[in-house]
Backbone as JSON Lines, residues from 0, in Angstrom:
{"i":0,"aa":"M","n":[23.07,-207.63,58.6],"ca":[22.3,-207.2,59.76],"c":[22.72,-205.77,60.13]}
{"i":1,"aa":"L","n":[21.74,-204.93,60.46],"ca":[22.02,-203.55,60.83],"c":[22.53,-203.49,62.26]}
{"i":2,"aa":"A","n":[23.42,-202.54,62.52],"ca":[23.87,-202.3,63.89],"c":[22.68,-201.8,64.7]}
{"i":3,"aa":"R","n":[22.71,-202.02,66.01],"ca":[21.59,-201.62,66.88],"c":[21.24,-200.14,66.7]}
{"i":4,"aa":"T","n":[22.23,-199.26,66.56],"ca":[21.94,-197.83,66.43],"c":[21.23,-197.53,65.12]}
{"i":5,"aa":"Q","n":[21.44,-198.34,64.08],"ca":[20.75,-198.13,62.81],"c":[19.33,-198.67,62.85]}
{"i":6,"aa":"Q","n":[19.02,-199.55,63.79],"ca":[17.69,-200.14,63.91],"c":[16.74,-199.29,64.74]}
{"i":7,"aa":"R","n":[17.24,-198.31,65.45],"ca":[16.42,-197.53,66.37],"c":[15.29,-196.81,65.63]}
{"i":8,"aa":"K","n":[14.11,-196.81,66.25],"ca":[12.93,-196.18,65.66],"c":[12.85,-194.7,66.02]}
{"i":9,"aa":"A","n":[13.49,-194.31,67.12],"ca":[13.34,-192.93,67.62],"c":[14.6,-192.49,68.34]}
{"i":10,"aa":"A","n":[14.8,-191.17,68.38],"ca":[15.93,-190.61,69.13],"c":[15.75,-190.95,70.61]}
{"i":11,"aa":"R","n":[16.87,-191.16,71.29],"ca":[16.8,-191.49,72.7],"c":[17.68,-190.54,73.49]}
{"i":12,"aa":"A","n":[17.44,-190.5,74.8],"ca":[18.21,-189.64,75.69],"c":[18.49,-190.4,76.98]}
{"i":13,"aa":"R","n":[19.57,-190.01,77.62],"ca":[19.91,-190.59,78.92],"c":[18.76,-190.3,79.88]}
{"i":14,"aa":"F","n":[18.39,-191.32,80.65],"ca":[17.26,-191.21,81.57],"c":[17.59,-192.07,82.78]}
{"i":15,"aa":"T","n":[18.03,-191.44,83.84],"ca":[18.52,-192.18,85.01],"c":[17.55,-192.11,86.18]}
{"i":16,"aa":"Q","n":[16.29,-192.33,85.88],"ca":[15.25,-192.36,86.9],"c":[14.87,-193.81,87.16]}
{"i":17,"aa":"Q","n":[14.17,-194.03,88.26],"ca":[13.62,-195.37,88.49],"c":[12.29,-195.5,87.76]}
{"i":18,"aa":"V","n":[12.06,-196.68,87.22],"ca":[10.82,-197.02,86.55],"c":[10.2,-198.15,87.37]}
{"i":19,"aa":"L","n":[8.92,-198.02,87.67],"ca":[8.24,-199.09,88.4],"c":[7.7,-200.1,87.41]}
{"i":20,"aa":"L","n":[8.02,-201.35,87.64],"ca":[7.58,-202.45,86.81],"c":[6.55,-203.23,87.59]}
{"i":21,"aa":"C","n":[5.38,-203.38,87.01],"ca":[4.29,-204.09,87.69],"c":[3.94,-205.35,86.9]}
{"i":22,"aa":"R","n":[3.99,-206.48,87.6],"ca":[3.58,-207.76,87.0],"c":[2.74,-208.47,88.04]}
{"i":23,"aa":"G","n":[1.45,-208.59,87.75],"ca":[0.55,-209.19,88.74],"c":[0.52,-208.34,90.0]}
{"i":24,"aa":"R","n":[0.77,-208.96,91.13],"ca":[0.77,-208.23,92.41],"c":[2.15,-207.72,92.78]}
{"i":25,"aa":"E","n":[3.14,-208.01,91.96],"ca":[4.52,-207.63,92.25],"c":[4.86,-206.3,91.58]}
{"i":26,"aa":"T","n":[5.47,-205.39,92.35],"ca":[5.97,-204.13,91.81],"c":[7.44,-204.01,92.19]}
{"i":27,"aa":"V","n":[8.26,-203.75,91.18],"ca":[9.7,-203.66,91.39],"c":[10.19,-202.35,90.79]}
{"i":28,"aa":"A","n":[11.09,-201.65,91.49],"ca":[11.71,-200.43,90.97],"c":[13.0,-200.82,90.26]}
{"i":29,"aa":"L","n":[13.11,-200.44,88.99],"ca":[14.31,-200.7,88.2],"c":[14.92,-199.37,87.76]}
{"i":30,"aa":"D","n":[16.23,-199.33,87.67],"ca":[16.92,-198.13,87.21],"c":[16.92,-198.1,85.69]}
{"i":31,"aa":"A","n":[16.45,-196.99,85.14],"ca":[16.45,-196.81,83.69],"c":[17.81,-196.27,83.25]}
{"i":32,"aa":"Q","n":[18.14,-196.53,82.02],"ca":[19.4,-196.06,81.42],"c":[19.13,-194.98,80.38]}
{"i":33,"aa":"D","n":[18.13,-195.23,79.52],"ca":[17.75,-194.24,78.51],"c":[16.29,-194.44,78.12]}
{"i":34,"aa":"I","n":[15.75,-193.42,77.41],"ca":[14.33,-193.45,77.03],"c":[14.17,-192.82,75.65]}
{"i":35,"aa":"S","n":[13.14,-193.27,74.94],"ca":[12.72,-192.66,73.68],"c":[11.21,-192.82,73.59]}
{"i":36,"aa":"T","n":[10.61,-192.28,72.55],"ca":[9.17,-192.47,72.39],"c":[8.82,-193.92,72.07]}
{"i":37,"aa":"A","n":[9.82,-194.7,71.65],"ca":[9.58,-196.11,71.33],"c":[9.7,-197.01,72.55]}
{"i":38,"aa":"G","n":[10.48,-196.59,73.57],"ca":[10.64,-197.46,74.73],"c":[11.71,-196.97,75.68]}
{"i":39,"aa":"V","n":[12.1,-197.87,76.59],"ca":[13.04,-197.53,77.65],"c":[13.98,-198.72,77.87]}
{"i":40,"aa":"F","n":[15.22,-198.42,78.23],"ca":[16.17,-199.47,78.61],"c":[16.3,-199.42,80.12]}
{"i":41,"aa":"V","n":[16.07,-200.58,80.77],"ca":[16.18,-200.65,82.22],"c":[17.2,-201.7,82.62]}
{"i":42,"aa":"R","n":[17.91,-201.41,83.69],"ca":[18.88,-202.37,84.22],"c":[18.12,-203.53,84.85]}
{"i":43,"aa":"D","n":[18.62,-204.73,84.58],"ca":[17.96,-205.94,85.06],"c":[19.0,-207.03,85.19]}
{"i":44,"aa":"N","n":[18.82,-207.9,86.14],"ca":[19.78,-208.98,86.38],"c":[19.45,-210.26,85.63]}
{"i":45,"aa":"G","n":[18.61,-210.17,84.61],"ca":[18.25,-211.34,83.82],"c":[16.93,-211.96,84.2]}
{"i":46,"aa":"A","n":[16.18,-211.34,85.09],"ca":[14.91,-211.89,85.53],"c":[13.79,-211.71,84.51]}
{"i":47,"aa":"L","n":[13.95,-210.76,83.58],"ca":[12.91,-210.49,82.59],"c":[13.2,-211.21,81.29]}
{"i":48,"aa":"N","n":[12.24,-211.96,80.81],"ca":[12.39,-212.71,79.58],"c":[12.0,-211.89,78.37]}
{"i":49,"aa":"T","n":[12.66,-212.14,77.25],"ca":[12.29,-211.51,76.0],"c":[10.83,-211.85,75.68]}
{"i":50,"aa":"R","n":[10.1,-210.87,75.21],"ca":[8.67,-210.92,74.87],"c":[7.74,-210.84,76.07]}
{"i":51,"aa":"A","n":[8.3,-210.71,77.29],"ca":[7.45,-210.57,78.47],"c":[6.66,-209.27,78.37]}
{"i":52,"aa":"L","n":[5.39,-209.33,78.73],"ca":[4.54,-208.13,78.77],"c":[4.57,-207.55,80.17]}
{"i":53,"aa":"L","n":[4.7,-206.22,80.24],"ca":[4.87,-205.54,81.51],"c":[3.97,-204.31,81.57]}
{"i":54,"aa":"T","n":[3.7,-203.86,82.77],"ca":[3.09,-202.55,82.99],"c":[4.16,-201.7,83.66]}
{"i":55,"aa":"L","n":[4.43,-200.54,83.08],"ca":[5.47,-199.65,83.6],"c":[4.86,-198.36,84.13]}
{"i":56,"aa":"R","n":[5.46,-197.85,85.17],"ca":[5.08,-196.54,85.71],"c":[6.32,-195.66,85.56]}
{"i":57,"aa":"V","n":[6.2,-194.63,84.71],"ca":[7.34,-193.79,84.34],"c":[7.07,-192.36,84.78]}
{"i":58,"aa":"A","n":[8.05,-191.74,85.43],"ca":[7.93,-190.34,85.86],"c":[9.07,-189.54,85.22]}
{"i":59,"aa":"L","n":[8.72,-188.69,84.27],"ca":[9.7,-187.79,83.68],"c":[9.89,-186.61,84.63]}
{"i":60,"aa":"P","n":[11.11,-186.07,84.72],"ca":[11.36,-184.93,85.61],"c":[10.38,-183.79,85.34]}
{"i":61,"aa":"G","n":[9.75,-183.3,86.4],"ca":[8.83,-182.17,86.29],"c":[7.44,-182.54,85.83]}
{"i":62,"aa":"H","n":[7.15,-183.83,85.69],"ca":[5.84,-184.27,85.22],"c":[5.29,-185.36,86.14]}
{"i":63,"aa":"K","n":[3.99,-185.48,86.11],"ca":[3.31,-186.54,86.84],"c":[3.61,-187.88,86.17]}
{"i":64,"aa":"A","n":[3.74,-188.93,86.95],"ca":[4.02,-190.26,86.42],"c":[2.86,-190.75,85.55]}
{"i":65,"aa":"F","n":[3.19,-191.56,84.56],"ca":[2.17,-192.17,83.72],"c":[2.41,-193.68,83.65]}
{"i":66,"aa":"T","n":[1.36,-194.4,83.32],"ca":[1.43,-195.85,83.19],"c":[1.33,-196.22,81.73]}
{"i":67,"aa":"V","n":[2.17,-197.16,81.31],"ca":[2.17,-197.61,79.91],"c":[2.5,-199.1,79.88]}
{"i":68,"aa":"M","n":[1.91,-199.8,78.94],"ca":[2.22,-201.21,78.73],"c":[3.52,-201.31,77.94]}
{"i":69,"aa":"G","n":[4.25,-202.39,78.14],"ca":[5.5,-202.58,77.41],"c":[5.78,-204.06,77.18]}
{"i":70,"aa":"R","n":[6.69,-204.3,76.24],"ca":[7.13,-205.67,75.93],"c":[8.64,-205.69,75.87]}
{"i":71,"aa":"V","n":[9.26,-206.64,76.53],"ca":[10.71,-206.79,76.49],"c":[11.1,-207.23,75.08]}
{"i":72,"aa":"T","n":[11.94,-206.44,74.42],"ca":[12.35,-206.75,73.05],"c":[13.71,-207.41,72.96]}
{"i":73,"aa":"H","n":[14.58,-207.1,73.9],"ca":[15.92,-207.72,73.87],"c":[16.58,-207.61,75.23]}
{"i":74,"aa":"Q","n":[17.53,-208.51,75.43],"ca":[18.34,-208.49,76.64],"c":[19.75,-208.09,76.25]}
{"i":75,"aa":"H","n":[20.42,-207.37,77.14],"ca":[21.79,-206.95,76.88],"c":[22.65,-207.35,78.07]}
{"i":76,"aa":"K","n":[23.72,-208.04,77.78],"ca":[24.71,-208.4,78.81],"c":[26.0,-207.7,78.44]}
{"i":77,"aa":"G","n":[26.62,-207.07,79.39],"ca":[27.87,-206.36,79.12],"c":[28.16,-205.38,80.23]}
{"i":78,"aa":"H","n":[28.65,-204.19,79.83],"ca":[28.98,-203.14,80.79],"c":[27.77,-202.86,81.7]}
{"i":79,"aa":"V","n":[26.6,-202.78,81.09],"ca":[25.35,-202.59,81.83],"c":[24.4,-203.71,81.41]}
{"i":80,"aa":"D","n":[24.02,-204.57,82.34],"ca":[23.05,-205.62,82.04],"c":[21.65,-205.03,82.13]}
{"i":81,"aa":"G","n":[20.81,-205.36,81.16],"ca":[19.45,-204.87,81.2],"c":[18.63,-205.33,80.03]}
{"i":82,"aa":"V","n":[17.45,-204.73,79.9],"ca":[16.54,-205.1,78.82],"c":[15.97,-203.85,78.16]}
{"i":83,"aa":"G","n":[15.72,-203.99,76.86],"ca":[15.0,-202.96,76.12],"c":[13.52,-203.28,76.19]}
{"i":84,"aa":"V","n":[12.72,-202.28,76.53],"ca":[11.28,-202.46,76.64],"c":[10.61,-201.52,75.64]}
{"i":85,"aa":"E","n":[9.84,-202.09,74.73],"ca":[9.08,-201.31,73.75],"c":[7.76,-200.89,74.37]}
{"i":86,"aa":"F","n":[7.42,-199.6,74.24],"ca":[6.12,-199.13,74.73],"c":[5.03,-199.63,73.78]}
{"i":87,"aa":"L","n":[3.91,-200.07,74.33],"ca":[2.76,-200.53,73.56],"c":[1.57,-199.63,73.85]}
{"i":88,"aa":"G","n":[0.97,-199.08,72.84],"ca":[-0.23,-198.27,73.02],"c":[0.0,-197.0,73.81]}
{"i":89,"aa":"I","n":[1.15,-196.38,73.63],"ca":[1.44,-195.14,74.37],"c":[0.49,-194.03,73.9]}
{"i":90,"aa":"M","n":[-0.02,-193.27,74.84],"ca":[-0.97,-192.19,74.54],"c":[-0.23,-191.0,73.93]}
{"i":91,"aa":"P","n":[-0.89,-190.24,73.06],"ca":[-0.24,-189.08,72.42],"c":[0.36,-188.09,73.42]}
{"i":92,"aa":"A","n":[-0.32,-187.82,74.52],"ca":[0.21,-186.88,75.52],"c":[1.49,-187.4,76.15]}
{"i":93,"aa":"Q","n":[1.54,-188.71,76.4],"ca":[2.74,-189.32,76.96],"c":[3.89,-189.24,75.95]}
{"i":94,"aa":"R","n":[3.59,-189.54,74.7],"ca":[4.59,-189.48,73.64],"c":[5.15,-188.06,73.52]}
{"i":95,"aa":"Q","n":[4.28,-187.07,73.59],"ca":[4.72,-185.67,73.48],"c":[5.64,-185.29,74.64]}
{"i":96,"aa":"R","n":[5.33,-185.75,75.85],"ca":[6.19,-185.46,77.0],"c":[7.57,-186.08,76.82]}
{"i":97,"aa":"I","n":[7.6,-187.31,76.32],"ca":[8.89,-187.97,76.09],"c":[9.66,-187.26,74.97]}
{"i":98,"aa":"E","n":[8.97,-186.89,73.89],"ca":[9.62,-186.15,72.8],"c":[10.26,-184.88,73.32]}
{"i":99,"aa":"A","n":[9.54,-184.14,74.15],"ca":[10.06,-182.88,74.71],"c":[11.27,-183.17,75.6]}
{"i":100,"aa":"Y","n":[11.19,-184.22,76.42],"ca":[12.3,-184.59,77.29],"c":[13.54,-184.93,76.47]}
{"i":101,"aa":"V","n":[13.37,-185.76,75.43],"ca":[14.49,-186.17,74.59],"c":[15.08,-184.96,73.87]}
{"i":102,"aa":"A","n":[14.23,-184.11,73.31],"ca":[14.7,-182.93,72.58],"c":[15.51,-182.02,73.51]}
{"i":103,"aa":"H","n":[15.03,-181.82,74.73],"ca":[15.73,-180.98,75.69],"c":[17.07,-181.6,76.1]}
{"i":104,"aa":"A","n":[17.07,-182.91,76.33],"ca":[18.28,-183.61,76.76],"c":[19.33,-183.6,75.67]}
{"i":105,"aa":"V","n":[18.93,-183.69,74.42],"ca":[19.87,-183.71,73.3],"c":[20.51,-182.34,73.1]}
{"i":106,"aa":"T","n":[19.75,-181.28,73.33],"ca":[20.29,-179.93,73.13],"c":[20.97,-179.37,74.36]}
{"i":107,"aa":"A","n":[20.77,-180.01,75.53],"ca":[21.38,-179.51,76.78],"c":[22.86,-179.83,76.86]}
């Protein structure tokens, strides 16, 4: 089995903003840990189940917030409890903004 870092689809960067999670009529603000064009890791107390479908509202610094669908891919318990959320159907403009954010964060 590959280590988690070898399984990653895209480069990621630290991202300590709040992400709004919308499920039905409920909206919850969760603290993000990192982001990539493939998805985002958010802190969670175990309320989100693996494979759960979500609507996320993400605001990158200096940009207008965008909405994207996501699916919980894994749960992590440890130093930081949370879940990995894979973006589904992300628009090219959104992907480009995240790519630019990650590239800037990696070189900063």
